[in-house]
LOBA-687244 format. One record per residue: x, y, z of N, C-alpha, C in turn; residue number from 1. Coordinates in steps of 0.001 Angstrom, whole numbers, always signed. Example, Ala and Ser with C-alpha at 12.3 -4.5 7.8 and 13.67 -1.06 7.14 Angstrom:
<atoms>
((+13190, -5690, +7800), (+12300, -4500, +7800), (+13200, -3300, +7800), 1)
((+12850, -2250, +7080), (+13670, -1060, +7140), (+12900, +30, +7870), 2)
</atoms>
This chain:
<atoms>
((+116367, +92214, +106582), (+115696, +90963, +106912), (+115338, +90250, +105621), 1)
((+115615, +88975, +105584), (+115336, +88181, +104390), (+113840, +87908, +104262), 2)
((+113375, +87995, +103044), (+111980, +87648, +102792), (+111880, +86136, +102602), 3)
((+110664, +85630, +102660), (+110452, +84201, +102439), (+110945, +83794, +101049), 4)
((+110743, +84656, +100071), (+111198, +84355, +98717), (+112730, +84292, +98642), 5)
((+113394, +85221, +99317), (+114861, +85206, +99328), (+115391, +83922, +99954), 6)
((+114711, +83447, +100996), (+115127, +82205, +101636), (+114937, +81014, +100702), 7)
((+113856, +81027, +99928), (+113651, +79970, +98941), (+114756, +79980, +97886), 8)
((+115102, +81171, +97416), (+116139, +81303, +96391), (+117478, +80809, +96932), 9)
((+117799, +81176, +98166), (+119046, +80703, +98779), (+119046, +79187, +98908), 10)
((+117923, +78622, +99301), (+117831, +77162, +99425), (+117992, +76494, +98059), 11)
((+117351, +77048, +97050), (+117472, +76489, +95694), (+118918, +76508, +95213), 12)
((+119586, +77621, +95403), (+120976, +77739, +94949), (+121881, +76796, +95727), 13)
((+121611, +76636, +97012), (+122401, +75720, +97820), (+122230, +74276, +97383), 14)
((+120997, +73866, +97173), (+120729, +72495, +96731), (+121325, +72255, +95346), 15)
((+121166, +73213, +94452), (+121731, +73070, +93101), (+123253, +72969, +93174), 16)
((+123863, +73776, +94006), (+125313, +73734, +94151), (+125803, +72409, +94697), 17)
((+125147, +71916, +95728), (+125540, +70609, +96274), (+125368, +69511, +95242), 18)
((+124298, +69572, +94470), (+124060, +68551, +93440), (+125147, +68581, +92370), 19)
((+125530, +69788, +91947), (+126574, +69913, +90925), (+127887, +69365, +91456), 20)
((+128267, +69767, +92652), (+129549, +69349, +93205), (+129586, +67853, +93511), 21)
((+128424, +67276, +93850), (+128344, +65842, +94124), (+128136, +65019, +92853), 22)
((+127964, +65722, +91718), (+127679, +65066, +90446), (+126439, +64164, +90545), 23)
((+125427, +64701, +91217), (+124171, +63965, +91382), (+123468, +63828, +90034), 24)
((+122755, +62737, +89825), (+121974, +62604, +88597), (+120958, +63747, +88487), 25)
((+120731, +64197, +87276), (+119846, +65339, +87035), (+118466, +65107, +87632), 26)
((+117893, +63926, +87443), (+116534, +63677, +87935), (+116466, +63736, +89462), 27)
((+117508, +63301, +90134), (+117556, +63365, +91590), (+117650, +64826, +92037), 28)
((+118524, +65591, +91384), (+118688, +67001, +91726), (+117397, +67780, +91478), 29)
((+116769, +67537, +90350), (+115521, +68237, +90022), (+114431, +67904, +91041), 30)
((+114354, +66657, +91452), (+113357, +66277, +92463), (+113600, +67025, +93774), 31)
((+114863, +67170, +94169), (+115198, +67916, +95385), (+114808, +69386, +95248), 32)
((+115091, +69972, +94086), (+114726, +71368, +93860), (+113218, +71558, +93904), 33)
((+112486, +70633, +93326), (+111020, +70746, +93296), (+110394, +70545, +94664), 34)
((+111124, +69921, +95597), (+110633, +69815, +96973), (+110626, +71192, +97639), 35)
((+111523, +72062, +97201), (+111605, +73411, +97768), (+110507, +74289, +97200), 36)
((+110366, +74297, +95873), (+109286, +75054, +95221), (+109134, +74578, +93783), 37)
((+107933, +74753, +93293), (+107666, +74505, +91865), (+107269, +75800, +91175), 38)
((+107407, +76910, +91868), (+107044, +78215, +91318), (+108047, +78600, +90222), 39)
((+107610, +78672, +88962), (+108528, +78967, +87869), (+109221, +80323, +87993), 40)
((+108546, +81289, +88587), (+109148, +82618, +88745), (+110307, +82577, +89736), 41)
((+110108, +81917, +90862), (+111168, +81817, +91874), (+112333, +80988, +91327), 42)
((+112021, +79893, +90653), (+113072, +79095, +90015), (+113816, +79928, +88976), 43)
((+113101, +80773, +88255), (+113714, +81632, +87247), (+114642, +82672, +87852), 44)
((+114250, +83234, +88978), (+115114, +84202, +89653), (+116408, +83522, +90100), 45)
((+116278, +82339, +90689), (+117465, +81605, +91139), (+118353, +81232, +89955), 46)
((+117742, +80729, +88891), (+118511, +80348, +87701), (+119192, +81567, +87082), 47)
((+118494, +82686, +87041), (+119064, +83895, +86466), (+120238, +84432, +87261), 48)
((+120151, +84332, +88571), (+121274, +84764, +89400), (+122519, +83949, +89107), 49)
((+122339, +82655, +88989), (+123473, +81774, +88695), (+123990, +82016, +87271), 50)
((+123085, +82085, +86321), (+123486, +82291, +84930), (+124195, +83621, +84735), 51)
((+123666, +84672, +85331), (+124282, +85987, +85206), (+125677, +86031, +85801), 52)
((+125861, +85366, +86931), (+127192, +85310, +87545), (+128166, +84593, +86619), 53)
((+127735, +83479, +86064), (+128593, +82717, +85141), (+128927, +83534, +83894), 54)
((+127937, +84244, +83366), (+128181, +85063, +82180), (+129162, +86196, +82466), 55)
((+129102, +86755, +83656), (+129985, +87867, +84017), (+131415, +87399, +84280), 56)
((+131559, +86222, +84870), (+132889, +85729, +85225), (+132868, +84198, +85285), 57)
((+132992, +83530, +84134), (+132876, +82073, +84103), (+133998, +81333, +84830), 58)
((+135107, +81986, +85055), (+136187, +81321, +85797), (+135849, +81300, +87289), 59)
((+135489, +82454, +87825), (+135155, +82533, +89252), (+133899, +81735, +89580), 60)
((+132899, +81821, +88723), (+131611, +81156, +88965), (+131461, +79944, +88054), 61)
((+132488, +79121, +88022), (+132572, +78014, +87066), (+131413, +77027, +87162), 62)
((+130845, +76815, +88330), (+129766, +75835, +88463), (+128380, +76447, +88291), 63)
((+128306, +77758, +88158), (+127005, +78432, +88132), (+126172, +78070, +86909), 64)
((+126798, +77821, +85776), (+126037, +77437, +84571), (+125348, +76097, +84795), 65)
((+126054, +75160, +85414), (+125449, +73854, +85698), (+124298, +73989, +86702), 66)
((+124461, +74884, +87686), (+123378, +75119, +88641), (+122169, +75725, +87930), 67)
((+122420, +76670, +87044), (+121322, +77287, +86289), (+120609, +76248, +85433), 68)
((+121370, +75343, +84840), (+120762, +74292, +84017), (+119846, +73390, +84857), 69)
((+120262, +73066, +86076), (+119409, +72254, +86948), (+118136, +73005, +87323), 70)
((+118272, +74280, +87612), (+117102, +75093, +87952), (+116165, +75223, +86755), 71)
((+116729, +75316, +85557), (+115906, +75312, +84344), (+115142, +74001, +84229), 72)
((+115847, +72907, +84459), (+115214, +71582, +84351), (+114107, +71405, +85392), 73)
((+114220, +72123, +86505), (+113190, +72045, +87547), (+111957, +72872, +87201), 74)
((+112053, +73672, +86141), (+110874, +74412, +85686), (+110977, +75916, +85743), 75)
((+112193, +76450, +85710), (+112368, +77903, +85756), (+111717, +78583, +84556), 76)
((+111114, +79732, +84809), (+110567, +80572, +83741), (+111758, +81216, +83025), 77)
((+111918, +80925, +81754), (+113108, +81397, +81033), (+113111, +82909, +80810), 78)
((+111949, +83526, +80712), (+111905, +84987, +80583), (+112390, +85656, +81870), 79)
((+111940, +85134, +83003), (+112386, +85647, +84306), (+113881, +85392, +84458), 80)
((+114323, +84188, +84094), (+115744, +83839, +84178), (+116601, +84803, +83374), 81)
((+116200, +85057, +82149), (+116998, +85918, +81271), (+117055, +87354, +81785), 82)
((+115950, +87854, +82305), (+115928, +89210, +82855), (+116809, +89304, +84095), 83)
((+116724, +88314, +84949), (+117549, +88308, +86166), (+119023, +88147, +85807), 84)
((+119320, +87297, +84840), (+120711, +87103, +84409), (+121295, +88405, +83886), 85)
((+120532, +89143, +83119), (+121011, +90424, +82584), (+121296, +91413, +83710), 86)
((+120432, +91447, +84711), (+120632, +92367, +85835), (+121861, +91971, +86652), 87)
((+122034, +90699, +86901), (+123196, +90238, +87668), (+124475, +90465, +86871), 88)
((+124440, +90144, +85600), (+125615, +90356, +84736), (+126033, +91825, +84727), 89)
((+125059, +92722, +84673), (+125349, +94161, +84678), (+125967, +94584, +86009), 90)
((+125479, +94038, +87120), (+126033, +94402, +88422), (+127465, +93888, +88586), 91)
((+127751, +92726, +88042), (+129056, +92102, +88240), (+130088, +92515, +87191), 92)
((+129655, +93138, +86135), (+130594, +93509, +85053), (+131196, +94886, +85288), 93)
</atoms>
């Protein structure tokens, strides 16, 4: 069963992905992300998941770096992001 936090992370990644693919302006995308949450830890987990996937396989996850950048701009905690990215990168490598 998904936790409330997992649902927030999924929503953040979905919104970031749609924004990247639609080439939405950064300020518009960030505003949409902040409507979901302004919690830096949750934003950091979402950003780290995307960043770690991109670091592990940048061809397969080609848009993930841009999604991580949007999540960073929305206020992701960079320490949380980096820790999550390392864990995801290790799982995918």
